[in-house]
N, C-alpha and C positions, 0 to 999 in steps of 0.2 A: 503166225500165231498158232499155238497149240489148240486143237479142237477139244472140247470137253468130251470125256469118255465115261460111260457108265458100264459097270460089269454086267455080264450076261445073267439073265434070270429066267431062262427057258424052263427051269424047274417050276417056277411059279405058274406058268401057263399050263404045264402038264398036270399040276395038282389043283389045280384050281378049275316134229313138221311144223296161218303160216306167214311169216314175215320175210319178204325178199330183201336182202341186205343191199344198201346203197353201194353203187360201184365205187371201189377205192377204199371203202371202210375197212375191209379185211382182205386177206389173201387166202380165200378158203375154197374148200369143196372141189378139189380136182384129183382126188386119189384115183389111182389107176388100178383097174381090176387085173390081177395077175394070177396065173395058175398056181394052185397050192397043192402040195402033196397031200395024200390021205392022212398021214401022220400029223402034219402041221394043221390041216383043217380040223382034225379031231381035237387036237390040243387047244386050238383057238375056240372051238365050239364049247369044249368043256369049261374053259375059262370064262366064257360069256354066260353059260347056262347056270353055273354054280350060284344058287340063290342064297343071299344072306342080307339081313338088314344092315344098313350102313352105320352100325353102332361102333364107336371107337373102342378098341381093346387097349385099356390103359391100366396095366397091372400095378404100377407104382405111383406114389405121390408125385415123384419127379415127372413121370410121363403125363399125369393129369395136369400138372402145373404148366408143362410145356405146351400141351394141347390147348389149354385155356388161353395162354398168352398168344398162341398162333391164331386162334379163333378171334380174339379181341382185335388184334392188329389187322388181320385180313378183313374182318367185317368192317372196320373203319374205312379201309381203302376201297372196299367193294361198294360202299354207299353210293358212289357216283353212278353205278350201274344198277343196283338193286336198292330201292328205298326202304322196303319193309324189313325190319330186323329179323323177324322169324324166317322170312324167305332167305335172307343171307345166311342165317344159322344153318338151315336145312341144306342149302347148297354146299356150304363149306364142309359140313359134316359128311355129306355124301362124297364130295371130291376127296376129302382126306382118306376116307375108307377105300375108295377105288384106286387112288394113286398109290397108297401103301400096299394094297393088295397086289398091284402089278409091279411093285418095286420101282416106282417113279418118284422123282423129287416133286414135292407139292408145288414149288415155284415154277417148275417146268410145265406142269399140267395147267396151272393158272395162266401162264404165258400163252399156251396153246389156245385155251378157251378165249382169252382176251383178243387174240389176233384173229381167230377163226370166226367168232360170233359176237364179240363184244358183250359176252354174258347174256345173250338173248336165247331163251329156251326154244322159241319157235322159229329161229332163223333158218332160212333156206337160201342156199347159194344159187347162182345162175346155172350151175351144173347139177343142181338138185340135191346137194348134200344138206344134211338136216341136223338141227339142234346145236347144243353147246359146243360140241367138238366136231361139228360138221361132218358127220359120218355119211358116206355114200350109201344109197339104198342097196347096192349089190352085196354089201357086207351082211345084210340081214338074210340074204339068200345063201351066201357062202358059209357063214358060221352061226347064224341064228335060226329062228323059226320061220323066216320069210316074211314076217309081218313088219313092213316098213314103217307103219304108223307108230310102232313102239319106240322108234328112234327119237320121238319127242318126249318120252318119259325120262325124267332127269337121271335116275340111277342107271337105266338101260343105256342111255346115250353116253354117260361118263364111263360106264363099264366098257362098251364097245370101243370108245376112243382110247382109253388107257390100254386095253388089250392089244389094239392095233398098233399103237405107238410102241408098246413093249416088243411086239413082233418085229417091227422095223428096226428097233435098236439092236435086237439080237441079230437080225440079218446083216446089219452094218457093223457088227462087232463092237457095239457100244459107242460108235461115232454119232454124237447127238446132231451135229450139223447135217450129215448125210441122212440120218433117220428122219429128221424134220422135213428135209426135201422130199424124201420118199412119201411121207405122210401127206404132204401137200400136192404130190404129183409133179414136183419140179426138181427132182434130184439133180444135184450138181450146180444148181443156181443159188445165188446168195440171198435174194430179197426176202423170201419167206423165213428161212432159218434166222437171219439177222433180226427180223422183226420179232420173232418169238423169243430169241435170246435177250433182246433188249427189254421186252416185257417181263421176262423172267427176272432179270436183274432188278427191275423196279419192285417186284414182289418180295425180293430179298432185302430191300432197304427198310430200315426202321420207319415207322409212321411218325410224321412230324407232329 
């Protein structure tokens, strides 16, 4: 089976805490700290640090209509995880912004969040990974300001997660399967990538 491949977006990088999860609920929080070159660390740091409100940039009526349709369909599906409509709206708006900013498919990021944390803002894995995208604290030291508690801030967590996933996609030359394994710390094993890709497919389906 052909693995999905995404194009490199390294140019995007350059320009730009507590609930313990039940065992078996997700496959999260085992990212491995790897040496980063100064250039890569600087690029990732810049991508994380660039502040901006998560406001959609929708220049055309077609863009606005597409975003509204995506928001409505995704909000309906997200109801099982987040009951309050305003919370769902804010989460989806932020995820849309951060995924687009990193050049990632919305469905892929939603799949990662579902598998990593089941959309729990304060999720903590047995390995200490935090938040929606289960970011390991060492990333705050490597490419952030060192404040691990900020990984529970919604936009901060989604930004770290998207930037890290984009980095791994670039390292794996767009191979989503391998990049997901690297994100999870299980590179070359199939369980985690298959779980995320299955979740991604569900987010691509029309809402009944």
